[in-house]
C-alpha distance (Angstrom), angle and dihedral (degrees) to the residues before:
residue distance angle dihedral
M1 . . .
A2 3.76 . .
K3 3.75 118.3 .
R4 3.84 117.3 -114.4
R5 3.81 111.8 -116.4
R6 3.77 109.9 -118.9
L7 3.91 114.7 -129.7
E8 3.78 118.0 -143.7
A9 3.91 127.6 -164.4
P10 3.92 113.8 -113.1
S11 3.73 113.5 -98.8
T12 3.76 124.9 -121.4
D13 3.79 92.3 -98.6
D14 3.80 91.3 51.0
L15 3.86 91.5 53.8
S16 3.80 93.4 48.5
R17 3.80 91.7 49.3
I18 3.92 91.1 50.4
E19 3.88 88.8 48.0
A20 3.82 93.6 51.6
Q21 3.74 91.9 48.0
F22 3.86 92.7 52.8
R23 3.68 93.4 48.0
S24 3.90 92.6 49.3
E25 3.91 90.2 52.1
T26 3.85 89.8 49.8
V27 3.71 92.7 50.5
D28 3.76 92.5 48.6
R29 3.81 90.5 57.7
G30 3.84 88.4 52.0
L31 3.81 94.2 -122.5
V32 3.80 101.6 119.1
A33 3.74 93.2 38.3
K34 3.75 91.1 55.4
G35 3.84 93.8 41.1
I36 3.85 90.5 -125.1
A37 3.74 125.9 140.1
P38 3.82 116.4 -133.0
I39 3.79 94.0 -111.6
A40 3.81 91.4 50.9
Q41 3.83 88.5 52.6
V42 3.80 90.0 52.3
A43 3.87 89.9 50.8
A44 3.79 92.6 48.2
D45 3.87 91.9 50.1
S46 3.87 88.1 51.7
A47 3.75 92.1 51.6
A48 3.85 94.6 47.2
H49 3.84 88.0 52.2
L50 3.94 90.8 52.3
Q51 3.77 91.6 47.8
A52 3.90 88.9 51.5
E53 3.78 87.0 56.1
G54 3.88 110.2 104.1
H55 3.65 125.3 -116.6
D56 3.83 94.2 -112.3
A57 3.75 90.4 51.1
R58 3.79 92.4 52.7
T59 3.93 88.9 48.9
V60 3.71 93.8 51.9
R61 3.79 91.4 45.9
A62 3.82 91.0 50.7
R63 3.76 92.9 49.2
L64 3.85 92.8 48.5
E65 3.89 89.7 50.5
S66 3.92 90.3 48.6
E67 3.89 89.7 50.7
A68 3.70 93.0 47.4
A69 3.85 90.6 51.8
Q70 3.85 89.8 47.8
L71 3.72 91.8 50.1
Q72 3.84 92.4 49.8
Q73 3.83 90.9 48.5
A74 3.82 89.4 49.5
R75 3.83 90.3 49.4
D76 3.79 94.0 49.1
G77 3.86 93.3 45.7
G78 3.85 91.0 53.5
L79 3.75 94.4 -114.0
L80 3.84 99.6 119.6
M81 3.91 120.4 96.0
V82 3.57 119.0 -142.4
E83 3.83 140.4 173.2
L84 3.76 111.4 -112.5
P85 3.85 128.1 -173.6
L86 3.73 112.5 -111.4
D87 3.74 92.8 -127.9
Q88 3.83 90.4 61.7
I89 3.84 93.8 63.2
D90 3.80 124.0 82.1
E91 3.81 108.3 -155.7
D92 3.86 91.0 -171.4
A93 3.80 95.8 55.9
M94 3.82 84.7 105.8
I95 3.85 129.4 34.6
R96 3.77 104.8 -112.4
D97 3.72 127.3 -131.3
R98 3.79 95.4 -143.0
M99 3.84 109.0 84.5
T100 3.83 101.2 -175.2
M101 3.69 135.6 32.4
G102 3.85 118.1 -156.0
E103 3.63 112.9 -130.8
A104 3.73 92.4 -143.8
E105 3.76 92.0 52.7
M106 3.84 92.5 48.7
L107 3.93 89.2 49.9
E108 3.83 89.2 52.4
L109 3.84 91.0 48.3
R110 3.90 92.0 48.9
Q111 3.77 90.3 51.7
S112 3.75 92.8 48.8
I113 3.78 91.7 52.4
A114 3.81 93.0 44.3
A115 3.83 88.3 52.3
H116 3.79 103.6 38.8
G117 3.81 106.8 9.4
L118 3.61 129.0 -123.4
R119 3.81 107.0 -40.0
L120 3.80 98.7 -180.0
P121 3.96 119.2 43.3
I122 3.72 121.0 -133.9
E123 3.73 122.5 -117.8
V124 3.83 123.9 -122.3
F125 3.88 137.9 170.3
A126 3.80 131.1 -151.6
L127 3.68 115.1 -94.2
E128 3.84 117.0 -127.0
Q129 3.88 86.1 -140.5
P130 3.73 129.3 17.3
G131 3.73 116.6 -92.2
R132 3.83 126.1 -110.8
A133 3.73 91.2 -82.4
G134 3.73 96.1 39.8
Q135 3.93 94.3 -91.4
I136 3.82 114.4 160.9
Y137 3.79 98.2 -164.9
G138 3.79 131.6 58.9
L139 3.74 122.9 -147.6
L140 3.84 115.0 -111.9
S141 3.82 102.1 170.7
G142 3.78 136.2 -7.6
Y143 3.89 99.6 63.5
R144 3.83 92.1 155.2
R145 3.65 94.6 45.6
L146 3.84 93.8 51.6
L147 3.77 91.7 46.6
A148 3.83 91.4 50.3
T149 3.78 91.2 49.8
R150 3.81 90.8 50.7
G151 3.86 89.4 49.1
L152 3.87 88.9 53.1
L153 3.80 91.6 49.5
E154 3.88 91.3 52.1
L155 3.76 92.0 49.1
T156 3.74 100.9 43.8
Q157 3.86 106.8 17.3
A158 3.84 85.6 -145.2
D159 3.80 114.4 162.8
K160 3.81 90.8 -132.9
Y161 3.73 90.4 68.5
R162 3.74 94.5 52.5
T163 3.80 92.2 83.8
I164 3.85 132.8 38.4
R165 3.75 131.9 -153.7
A166 3.80 108.9 -108.2
V167 3.75 142.7 172.1
I168 3.81 114.4 -137.5
R169 3.70 106.7 -142.1
P170 3.85 124.4 -162.3
R171 3.92 113.1 -93.8
A172 3.71 102.9 -92.7
D173 3.71 129.0 -168.5
A174 3.90 118.7 -88.3
G175 3.80 94.3 -101.1
A176 3.83 93.8 52.9
S177 3.80 90.7 48.5
F178 3.81 92.6 53.9
V179 3.78 90.4 47.1
T180 3.88 92.0 51.4
M181 3.87 89.8 50.0
I182 3.72 95.6 48.6
E183 3.79 96.0 45.1
E184 3.78 90.7 55.6
N185 3.84 94.2 50.1
E186 3.85 93.3 43.2
V187 3.86 88.4 52.9
R188 3.90 97.8 41.8
E189 3.79 102.0 30.6
N190 3.80 123.0 2.7
L191 3.83 115.8 -120.2
S192 3.69 119.7 -126.6
H193 3.81 119.0 -108.8
F194 3.80 91.2 -107.2
E195 3.88 92.5 49.3
R196 3.80 90.5 53.0
G197 3.87 92.0 50.7
R198 3.73 92.3 43.6
I199 3.84 97.6 53.8
A200 3.77 90.7 46.3
V201 3.89 89.7 57.9
I202 3.86 90.4 44.7
A203 3.75 93.1 49.5
A204 3.82 92.0 50.1
N205 3.74 91.2 46.1
H206 3.73 91.3 51.3
G207 3.91 88.9 57.2
A208 3.89 93.0 -111.8
F209 3.94 88.3 123.0
A210 3.85 134.4 19.8
N211 3.88 92.9 -109.6
T212 3.76 143.8 -29.3
E213 3.79 93.2 -75.9
D214 3.73 92.0 52.9
A215 3.85 91.6 46.2
V216 3.88 91.5 52.3
D217 3.86 89.2 49.3
H218 3.86 93.4 52.2
L219 3.79 100.0 35.4
F220 3.69 94.8 48.1
A221 3.73 102.5 29.2
T222 3.67 95.1 137.9
G223 3.77 93.5 55.4
S224 3.84 124.6 93.7
K225 3.79 121.8 -96.8
A226 3.79 87.2 -106.9
K227 3.72 94.3 53.4
R228 3.94 90.4 49.5
S229 3.77 87.5 51.7
K230 3.71 92.8 52.6
I231 3.80 88.8 48.4
R232 3.83 91.5 52.3
S233 3.90 88.4 54.7
F234 3.72 92.1 52.2
A235 3.85 89.9 46.5
L236 3.79 85.6 55.3
I237 3.88 90.5 55.5
F238 3.85 90.9 49.9
E239 3.87 90.9 50.4
E240 3.77 92.9 47.3
L241 3.68 105.4 31.5
G242 3.80 107.0 12.3
D243 3.75 95.3 110.7
M244 3.97 92.5 48.7
L245 3.86 104.2 44.7
Q246 3.70 116.4 90.0
F247 3.90 98.4 -175.1
P248 3.78 102.5 30.4
E249 3.81 97.5 139.3
H250 3.89 87.1 63.6
L251 3.73 93.7 60.1
T252 3.83 109.1 121.6
E253 3.82 119.9 -135.2
R254 3.84 91.8 -107.7
R255 3.81 95.5 50.0
G256 3.81 91.4 42.7
L257 3.78 92.0 53.8
Q258 3.74 91.8 46.4
L259 3.83 91.8 50.5
A260 3.79 91.5 46.0
A261 3.87 91.2 54.1
A262 3.69 89.8 49.7
L263 3.82 92.3 51.0
R264 3.68 91.8 50.0
H265 3.84 89.7 57.7
G266 3.78 97.8 51.4
A267 3.82 104.9 -86.3
E268 3.76 95.5 126.0
A269 3.73 99.7 98.1
Q270 3.73 93.4 50.1
I271 3.73 95.1 48.5
R272 3.81 94.0 45.5
Q273 3.87 88.4 51.8
A274 3.80 91.2 50.5
L275 3.83 94.4 47.6
S276 3.82 90.7 49.6
E277 3.74 91.7 57.4
A278 3.86 96.8 41.5
H279 3.89 126.8 79.0
P280 3.97 102.5 -163.4
Q281 3.77 118.9 -173.7
D282 3.75 98.6 -154.0
A283 3.79 142.6 6.0
D284 3.78 97.2 -84.0
E285 3.88 93.2 53.0
E286 3.81 89.9 47.6
W287 3.87 89.4 52.5
A288 3.74 89.6 47.8
V289 3.81 86.5 63.2
I290 3.76 93.7 48.3
D291 3.78 100.1 37.9
P292 3.88 99.6 74.1
L293 3.90 90.7 52.5
V294 3.73 91.6 47.0
S295 3.77 91.7 49.3
Q296 3.81 92.3 46.0
Q297 3.96 88.4 50.8
D298 3.81 89.3 49.4
R299 3.80 92.1 53.0
K300 3.80 89.7 51.2
M301 3.75 90.6 53.4
R302 3.81 92.2 49.0
D303 3.82 92.7 48.8
A304 3.80 90.6 49.5
S305 3.71 89.7 49.8
R306 3.77 92.0 60.7
G307 3.77 93.2 56.0
G308 3.72 97.5 41.6
R309 3.77 140.7 -67.9
P310 3.85 111.8 -10.4
K311 3.83 114.9 -108.4
R312 3.87 123.3 -144.1
T313 3.74 111.2 -114.1
A314 3.78 108.2 -112.2
P315 3.72 112.4 -112.8
T316 3.79 116.0 -109.9
S317 3.89 120.5 -125.3
G318 3.77 129.9 -131.3
W319 3.78 129.4 48.6
I320 3.71 112.1 -18.2
D321 3.84 93.1 -175.5
E322 3.73 135.0 -25.8
K323 3.66 94.2 -70.7
T324 3.81 103.2 34.8
L325 3.79 129.0 71.3
R326 3.89 123.6 -179.8
T327 3.80 121.3 -163.3
S328 3.82 123.2 -143.1
G329 3.69 87.5 -111.1
G330 3.80 92.3 63.8
V331 3.85 98.2 -102.7
T332 3.89 113.8 138.8
I333 3.70 118.7 -151.7
R334 3.98 117.6 -166.1
R335 3.78 125.6 -173.6
S336 3.76 125.0 -152.2
T337 3.83 139.7 149.0
D338 3.79 136.0 -133.3
S339 3.80 135.5 176.3
K340 3.73 92.1 -73.2
G341 3.90 99.6 49.2
H342 3.69 141.0 -86.6
L343 3.78 127.7 -12.9
L344 3.73 132.6 -154.1
R345 3.90 119.3 -166.9
L346 3.77 119.6 -166.4
E347 3.77 121.8 -164.4
G348 3.82 131.7 -179.4
S349 3.77 144.5 90.4
A350 3.83 92.7 -102.4
L351 3.78 92.0 67.0
T352 3.82 99.6 102.7
P353 3.94 121.7 171.0
D354 3.80 89.4 -104.7
L355 3.79 93.0 52.2
M356 3.90 90.8 47.4
D357 3.96 89.4 52.0
S358 3.79 87.5 51.4
L359 3.67 95.7 48.3
M360 3.81 93.5 49.4
L361 3.79 88.6 53.2
E362 3.70 90.6 51.2
I363 3.74 93.2 50.4
R364 3.73 92.5 48.1
A365 3.83 89.2 53.0
L366 3.73 90.2 49.3
L367 3.86 94.3 51.6
E368 3.92 93.0 46.6
R369 3.76 94.6 54.3
């Protein structure tokens, strides 16, 4: 077994020798003689180096620093155009206001991009979390341009179509994003009445606005009072019949206003029943199913007006169709599905926050049985 080495404390002579050696090294460097601490000496050397830098060099350095600051400011403000790979952009990060894309229009856009390039960049924003396919940017505006570029890549496999010019906007709140999207489509290609009402309802349901009324006021703030009133009518159509209509974007303004008036006076159940039994092939055939019920409701309203103030028909309770149930208290429950699962939509003035809390607890207890 190896012997442990015994440690001994340095003697007084050893300590004196170490101190004398340290002092001699410090004096040799000129620090003690000058009365300057080492860190101060380093700062002095740096200052001397900067003073030795010429005037032209300092001017160039100042210009580069200014340009770097301006570049960072432009990037932070969403004013910088970049080339982004197509596979980094999620076009479904937001629900779009445009429902249909005409093939003839898309073909024309693809031909234009192929001949002249992309003249107007798309707008994107950084996603808080990567998309389903690992995308890091969500599309804000330029949906048609992005799809056209993707189509050109599929047709040609050319490297120049693997990226697209884009402006990275600061991440805005949901309401501002919806407004930006609508402003672009209203300027470049007018939305249909139904598309306007639809996106207002969707924006409100996503929590971007307090309710549909608030969504219409913000999304179409530049429109007249009469225009916003019409949009609310088509929003009602989407809320009541959006899952039943096959050609809603072809509803004319006149037909839409007639249909909304009938829905406000209790014709929803009859119209939903008629649409569930019909198989229209185009917009005119679909309206032919709806028109008799709208006209019937209109006659009821006219007859009521002769005898006094018209009264709204009391809503019936029970199953309205296979996906809609109405309670005796006036609450309507609609069932639907999407890519993530099943959805239940509850409508009615009786749905207070306390009632919703109780309902969620009841659903949890039912699912945990």
